[in-house]
VEXNUKE-84898 format. One record per residue: residue in one letter; x, y, z of N, C-alpha, C in turn. Coordinates in steps of 0.1 Angstrom, whole numbers, plus 5000, padded with zeros to 4 digits. Example, Ala and Ser with C-alpha at 12.3 -4.5 7.8 and 13.67 -1.06 7.14 Angstrom:
# VEXNUKE-84898
A513249435078512349555078513249675078 S512849785071513749895071512950005079 
***
This chain:
# VEXNUKE-84898
X828509581581829609471568828209371558 X829109421547827609371535828609211537 X827909131531828409001524828409021505 X829309001503830109031488829608921477 X829108981463829108891456830308891446 X830608791442831808761434831508701425 X832108731411831908681395833008721394 X833108631377834308641368834408671357 X835208811352835108851340835708791327 X835308711320836108671312835908691295 X836408611282835608631269836308521267 X835708491251836308351244836808411234 X838508451234839008481225840608461233 X841608511225843008431229843708481240 X843308631240843808741256842508761258 X843308841270842608931280842209071277 X842109101264842009251261843009261254 X844009291261845509331256845909201254 X846609241240847409021239848309031248 X848208921256848908791266848608671259 X848508651250848408491246849708421245 X851008511242852608461239853108451254 X852308441262853108421274852408261278 X853608211289853308081286851808071298 X851008141305849708101307848808171301 X849108211287848308251279847008121276 X846108141266844808091265844408071251 X845608081240845608101226845107911225 X845107851232845207731232844007641237 X843307761244842607671254840807771252 X841007841247839807941243838607871240 X838807821228837707691221837507591224 X838307541233838507411244837207381250 X836007301249834907301264835507251275 X836307161271837307141289837307221295 X838407281287838407431300837807481309 X836807561297835707611302834807541313 X834607411309834307311323835007301330 X836407301332837207341346837107481355 X836907511342836707711348835707721360 X834807651353833607611358833007561371 X833907441370833707391387834707421400 X835807511390836607591405835907661402 X835707771398834607861405833307821413 X832707711411831407691418831607631430 X832907571430833307521439834107561452 X834107731446834607831455834207911460 X832207891456831707971459830508121454 X831908101441831308241435829808211429 X829308351422828208401423827708341405 X828808391399828608411385829808381377 X830008351362830408381350830608431342 X830908551341830408651332831408651317 X830508571308831608621293831208751288 X831808851285831408981279831908921261 X831008991253831108951238830509061231 X831409031218830909141207830809071195 X830309061181830509061169831909141164 X831909241168833309321164834109281167 X835309401162837009331165837009471157 X838409541166839009651161838809691148 X838909781143839109831129839209971124 X839910031118840110111117839410141101 X838710251098838810321086837510231077 X837410111089836409981079837309881080 X838809871077839609791072840209681090 X840209591087840709551098842609531096 X843309611108844409681106845209521107 X846609491100847409361104847609331118 X847809451124848009421138847509381148 X846309351144844809321151845309161150 X844909121135845509031135846408871137 X847908991134849208941139849008971155 X848809011160848709071177847808921185 X846408901178845308831186844708991188 X844709101189844009201200842509151196 X841909111205840409081206839909031193 X840408941187840408821178841008751175 X841208651171839408611166838808581180 X837608531175836108481193835108411184 X835108341196833608241194832708301199 X831408221198830208251207830208161220 X830308281231829808221242828708161250 X827608181243826308181244826308001243 X826607951231826107821226827607751237 X827907751246828307651251827407661267 X826907751270826307771285825707651287 X824507601279824007441277825307341287 X826507311285827307211285827707271299 X827807401303828507421313827907421324 X826307381319824907411332825007261336 X825607191325825307041332826607001340 X827407041344828407011351828707091365 X827207201366827707271377825807321382 X825407331394824407301402824407451409 X824907571411825107661416825507761411 X826507791403827107901399826107941383 X825808081389825108181372826008181362 X825708211354826108251337825808351331 X826008471328825708581323826508581311 X825908621300825908631286826008751281 X826608821276826508991266825608931252 X825109011249823909011240823809151235 X823509241222823509351223822209341214 X821809531216820209541214820509611199 X821409611195821209721181821309581172 X821909521166821709391152820709291155 X820709261168819809121177818409141171 X817309071173816109081168815609051187 X814709111190813809111207813408961207 X812808931196812208811196812808641197 X814308701189815008581185815508551201 X816408721208817008741219816008661236 X814708701231814508621245814208501250 X813708451231813308301234815008251240 X816008301230817508211237817608251252 X817508361258818108371267816508291281 X815608271278814308191283814808051282 X815207991268815807851270816707861278 X817507951275819007921286818807881304 X817508021303816608001317816407821319 X816007791317815907641312816707531316 X817507521306818907461306819707491319 X819507621321820107651335819807601350 X818507581352817107581357817607731371 X817107801364817107951369818808041370 X819408021361821008041365821808181357 X820408191346821308321332821108411332 X821708481333821908661329822108741321 X821508851315821808931301822609031305 X824009031298824409131298824009241287 X823009341287822709391282823509511274 X824309501263824809601254824209671245 X824109821239823409881233824209911220 X825509821219826609871208827909871210 X828709791201830009771207830509751193 X831509791190831809801175831109831166 X830209961167829009921156829610011140 X831110011139831610061125832009901120 X831909851130832309721121831209591123 X830709641136829109541131828009541126 X827509661120826409731111826909651097 X828409701089828609641080828609501074 X828709431091828509281088827009241089 X826209261094825209271095824309341089 X825109391074824209491067822909561066 X823609641079823109761084823709931079 X822609951073823110071063822310191071 X821410201075821110301089821810391097 X822610501098823810541109822510551123 X823310531138822710591146823510621156 X823310741162824110791172824010711185 X825010801194825210651207824410671215 X823610821217822410811226820910751220 X820910711206819810681199819610551206 X821210471203821710331203820410291216 X820810391225820110341238818510351237 X818210461230816710471236816210341224 X816810271210816310171211816510021221 X817810061229817909951238816909921248 X816210091252815310041261813909981256 X813510001240812709971236812609771232 X813609741231814409591230814109571246 X814609591254814209521270812909541270 X812409651267810709631269810109531264 X809909511251809709411243810009291248 X811209231255811409151260811009111272 X810809221278810409191297808709181292 X807909251287806609191281806309071275 X807408991270807008831262807308751275 X808408781281808908701295807708711307 X807308831310806708871323805008881317 X805108891308803408891302802908831293 X803808721289803008601276802708511285 X803108441294801908371301801508371318 X800608311316800308291331801108171338 X801508221354802208171361801807961360 X800407981357799907861353799207791342 X800107841331799307851319799207681315 X800707651322801507541318800707401324 X799307371319798707251326799407101323 X799607111315799906921308798806801320 X797906811313796606751318796606681312 X796906541311797006431301795406371303 X794406391313793306341315792406381305 X792706541306791906621295792206661283 X793606611279794206631268794506791267 X795106841277795007011276796807031282 X797407061273798907041273799007231281 X799007301273798607481275796907541274 X797007611287795507631290795807801279 X794707751272794607921256793908011265 X793207981274792908121281793608191289 X795108111296796208171303797208231296 X797308241278798008271272798108421269 X798408531270798708661264799408701254 X798808811242799008811232799908951237 X801008961225801909081230802109171222 X801409281221801309361211801909551215 X803309521206804509661210804609721195 X804309861204804609951187805910061188 X807110061191807610161195807910241182 X809410341191809710471175810410341170 X811210251171812310171166811710021165 X810809961173811009841173809309791176 X809109701168808009611170807709461176 X806509461180806709291180804409251182 X804609151173803009111177803008941177 X802308881189802308781188802208691200 X802608581203802508531212804308461215 X804008451227805808411231805708221235 X806408191226805908061225807207951237 X807708041245808707941252807907971266 X807807811275806807871288807807911300 X806907971311807508051321809107981327 X810208021326811107941332811508021349 X812107991356812307981370812608121378 X813108171366813608311371812408411361 X811808341350811108421335812108531334 X812308621335813108721334814608671332 X815608691328817208661331817508761341 X818508761349819108891359819608961344 X819109101347819809181340820809311341 X822109261334823209371336823109451328 X824109541333824709641324826109711325 X826409771316827509811321827909941313 X827310061309827510151302827810271313 X828610331314829010451323828810591315 X828510621301828610731301826710811304 X827110921300825310991313824610911306 X824310861293822610791286822910661290 X824210611294823910451300823810481312 X824110561323823510531336822110551335 X821810641330820210651329819510521323 X819810451312819710331308820210201321 X821210221329821310141339820110161350 X819510241352818710311360817510251358 X817510261345816510211348815810081341 X816809991340816709891332817309731345 X818709771345819609701352819409661366 X819409511367819409431384820709481389 X821909461380823409471384824109541378 X824409631381825509731375826909751375 X827709711363828909691363830009801362 X830909831371831309931368833309901366 X833409961363835109951361836210101371 X835610041380836510121392838310161386 X838010311384839810401386840310411395 X838810511412839310531419838110521430 X838610481445837510481452836610611448 X837210741451835910851453835310851436 X835910821425835310811415833810691416 X834510581419833510481423832410531429 X832710591447831610601450830610691443 X831210801432830510891428829510811421 X830110701414829310661399828010521414 X828610511421827710451428826210531432 X826610601438825510721445824710771434 X825410811420824810861409823410761402 X823810611405822910541394821810471408 X822210471424821010481433820410541431 X820510691430820110801433819010831417 X819410771406818510781394817310641393 X817710551401816710481403816010481412 X816610531421814910611428814210711422 X814510761412813410851404812610751397 X812910611391812110561386811010481392 X811410511407810610401415811210331420 X812810291419813110161424813710181435 X813810061443814910091457815910111453 X817110161462818010171462818810041464 X818509921465818909791469818609711458 X817809791445817309731438818209671429 X819309731430820709731424821409681427 X822109611424823609591427824809621419 X826009681426826809741421828109691420 X828409621412829709531411831109581404 X832309591407833209671403834309541393 X835009591390835509481377837509501386 X838109401389839409421399840409331392 X841509381391842809301386843509261398 X843609121403844109131413845609031408 X846409131415848309001412848508961427 X848308861435848908791442850008701442 X850708751455851708631455852308641472 X853208531472853608521484853908691497 X854708771489855408861494855308971483 X855009101487854809211482855609241473 X857109191473857909211462857909131450 X857309011448857308891441855708921432 X855009001439853609061432853409161423 X854609261429854609411418855709291410 X856709231412857509151400856609091386 X855609051390854508991385853709061380 X853509181385852809251384853209371367 X854609391369855609451359855609381348 X855709191350855509121336854509131332 X853409141338852009191331851909261322 X852109381325852309511320853109521307 X854509451307855009461299854709401286 X853209291287853009241278852009361268 X852109491278851109601272851809691264 X851609671253852309821242851409921239 X851810031239851310111235850510101220 X851610041207851110031195849709961199 X849609821207848409771203847509871214 X847609931225846610041231845510141217 X846510201209846310251203845310211192 X845310081189845210011178843510031185 X843709891195842009891206841310031208 X841910141210841410241214840510311203 X841010271191840910361177840010261172 X840210131174838910041171837510041179 X837410091191836610061199836010191199 X836310291199836210461198835910571188 X836710471176836710551166837410671171 X838210711178839010831186840410741181 X841310811169842710741159843610831164 X844710791175845310881180846610801176 X847210691166848210681163848310771154 X849610791156850910871144850710981151 X849911051164849611191168851411191177 X851811311176852511351183852011311203 X852911261211852111171223852011341233 X852611391230852711571240851811651236 X850911641222849911681217849111721232 X847811841231847711861242845811801238 X845111721246843911641241842811761240 X842211681226841111791227839711721227 X838711851236837011741238837011611228 X837511501228836311421220835211391220 X834011341216833111241213833111131208 X831711021207832310981197830910871199 X830210841189829210761188829710561190 X830910541186831310461184831210341205 X831810451208832110411223832610501233 X831510611237831610731249832210681262 X831910531263832410551280833710531278 X834810451273836610461270836510591271 X836210691256836410821259836410941268 X835110911278834710981291835810921305 X836510831302837310741313838310801314 X839110801298840510821298840610991292 X839711021286839911171280840111221293 X839311251302838211351310839511441319 X839311581318840611641322840711641335 X842111661341841711661359842711771363 X843711811367844511901374844911951361 X845511901345845711991336845211851327 X845611951315845011891304845411801299 X844711681293845811521294846611541281 X847411491280847811501261847311361257 X847611341246847511191238848211121242 X849811131248850211021251849711011262 X849211071277848611051288847610931285 X846510971272845510911272845810721271 X846710731256847310601255848210551270 X849110621275849710541286848710441291 X847610591297846410501308845610401305 X845610391285844810321285845310181282 X846910211282847510071280847709961293 X847810041303847809991317846309941318 X845010011319843709991325842909931314 X842809981303842109951290840709961295 X839709841296838209861306838709791312 X839509771321839709671332839409811341 X839009711359838609821371839809851379 X839809821391840709861397841909741397 X842909781403844509711398844809721412 X844409611419845409541430846809461431 X847109471438848709401439849409371452 X849709281458850009241471850309131474 X850609101487850308971492849008951501 X848808821496847408781503846708921512 X847208951525847009031533846309201529 X847309211519847709331517846109371506 X846409231496845309241482844009251490 X843609191502842209131512842009281513 X842609401518842809501529842509591516 X843309651509842609681497841309681492 X841009551484840009521484838309631494 X838809541510838009641517838009741518 X839209831516838810001516838010011502 X838209901492837409981482835809911481 X835609871490834109811497833809941506 X834409941514833810051526833910161515 X834710201507835010331504834010331493 X833610271490832910321475831010261477 X831110161487829910091487829409981476 X830209951468830109861459829709721469 X828809671459828409521463829209401464 X830209421454831209251450832309301442 X833009171436834009221426834009121412 X833909211403834709071391836009071387 X836208931390838008941390838408921376 X838808971371839308971356840608901351 X840608831342842308741341843108801336 X844408761344846008851339846708831326 X847008701327848308661319847308591310 X845808501311844908501298844108351309 X844708261316844308121320843408171329 X843208061335842608021348843208071364 X844708101361845508141372845208241382 X844908351375844408471385843308441393 X842308371389840708301393841408211408 X842308131405842808011416843908061428 X844408181423844808221431844708321440 X843108401430842408421444841608391449 X841208291449840408161456841308101465 X842408071462843008031471843608131483 X844708241483844808331489844308451496 X843408481486842408611490840908561495 X840208501491839108471492838708431510 X839408311514839708251525840108391536 X840208481537840808611540839108691546 X838808711532837108801531836508711536 X836308541537835608491549835508541560 X837308501567837208531580837208671582 X837108781577836608911580835008941577 X834308781578832908841572832308901554 X833008911550832408991537832108851527 X832208731536831708631524831208521529 X829708521525828508431536828508301532 X827808181540828008041530826908041521 X827307971513826307981500825207841502 X823707911496822607781498822807721483 X822307631484822207571473820907551471 X820707491452819507521450819007661444 X819507771447818807911446818807951429 X818408081427818508111409819508211412 X820208261405821008321400820408481411 X819208471402818408631409818908591426 X818508501433818408451444819708481449 X820708411445822208471452822508561453 X821908631443822308751447821608911454 X820108851453819608951463819008881473 X818108781473817808731482816808591483 X817008541492816208361486815008381485 X814408331476813108351476812908471467 X813408491462813408611448814108631436 X813108491430813708471415813108521409 X812108631411811408691397811608841401 X811708941390811909041393811409101398 X811509211409810609321421809709421413 X808909401420807509501416808009641416 X808809651419808909781416810209811406 X810409701394811109691383810309771371 X810409811362809509871349809209721344 X810009621347809109521337807909461344 X807909491357806809441360805409481360 X805409611356803709671349803309581334 X804109431332803709371320803209261326 X803209231337802709151342800609121346 X800209021344798709041346798708971354 X797509061365797709061380796108961379 X795608981371794108851367793808821353 X794208711354793808631342792408611334 X792408601325790508551320790308421320 X789108381321788708271323788608191308 X788408251301787608191284788908281279 X788908161263790108171253789508301248 X788608321245787608421239788208581244 X788508581254788608681262789808711265 X791008631265792508681264792808811262 X793608851273793809001273795408981265 X796009121261796809171255798009211261 X799209181259800309351267800409411256 X800209521256800109671246801009741254 X801709771245802509941245802710021228 X802710151229802610181221804010321224 X804110351207805810461208805310581218 X803810631222804010701230804310671245 X803410571248803810531261805210481263 X805910401257807610441254807710581258 X807910631248808310791250807710851261 X807010861267806410861284807710841292 X808010721291808710671301810210651298 X810510711283811610741285811810901291 X810910961290811211111298811511111312 X810911011314811110991331812810981334 X813410961324814810901327815811031331 
***
């Protein structure tokens, strides 16, 4: 029996993915309120949750380069604000809860991103994680940032590998552990002999110079990743410490878990170097009948027209106006292959356009859908764990506000604790320690990022070593995926 990890999946926009802001428990009037997120953070910390996860994107659903009126009017993942800027405030009212923030490797720059995450790891005392995304709504994001070069789905992962390598070279190799001296008597703040220049020349990215942020408690943030396409799974097996999946069935989740761990071993990593956490939307009530009624109330807010707009905006595959009975052709997308694969995969019969949109309406990019009274919900979650070998759950919002989290905490978490799936939380741990084991604040030696560390530091400034990686080095590492 394993002790499970628990997080919450949220977004700083008015709804929970599908438009729910019109419901009395919606949050259109709360998502920009720092006080609301402070309240949520304090609630999760008191309950012993491991992290609060913020999904994020610069983009929004567009079709043919335009923002559909329906997106703005219905609040379909629009508007939205930046979650990274609130983390320091939330860290001040918590001491144990971790924070995971999404940031892309497409339009961001590696040094700037590394600097932000290293700073946040200082501000949170080692409680920050980076959810690595290689592209999200690129048809929207690229024009916003003036990007004119077209990239394919898989090439964005190649860029992402280089982005992660540069970040790890800066975090892991830029400073020796004892470089920050702060010796007032000698007047030496930083020992220049224990700094290392980073020289990285890849096929897509490069950097040259010194990392200006001293080592934080974790050095590197905990690395999260959620891509489930074939290339995305390879990227996760190479780079991620926590892989987020959106389980649709126990059988599919089990196959996904096994494949990721097998791939990790092919990179010289241990199977338990990766935690796999699945999303789950929980609707729990005192009776099964009441829970079913609330699930129906929630799903009534999800309409096919909204689903079609979101699907088109994030995959580039537009089924609006297509006869729902039309058999589905095999679709590929350079915008977001994960959603295409999830909802268009053939089963016992060829799915229709209507099948895809109806399934997407109810599930979208959410995980398992669990409904029932407290015991029923707890037993369904245990069955998922035992049947798939996932390591934990990310609780997803329902109607929008914190209600779903509070109900899970009050009604389900105590049952899971009674049955041995929740362990007491130790104070003062980093996020990496909470998710793995006490004393493990740093990346393990089996992670590819460990190769950037300097085992022996030079003794004089003139002999400073350099963290160097060329495009050929990177190509060789990519061939092993």
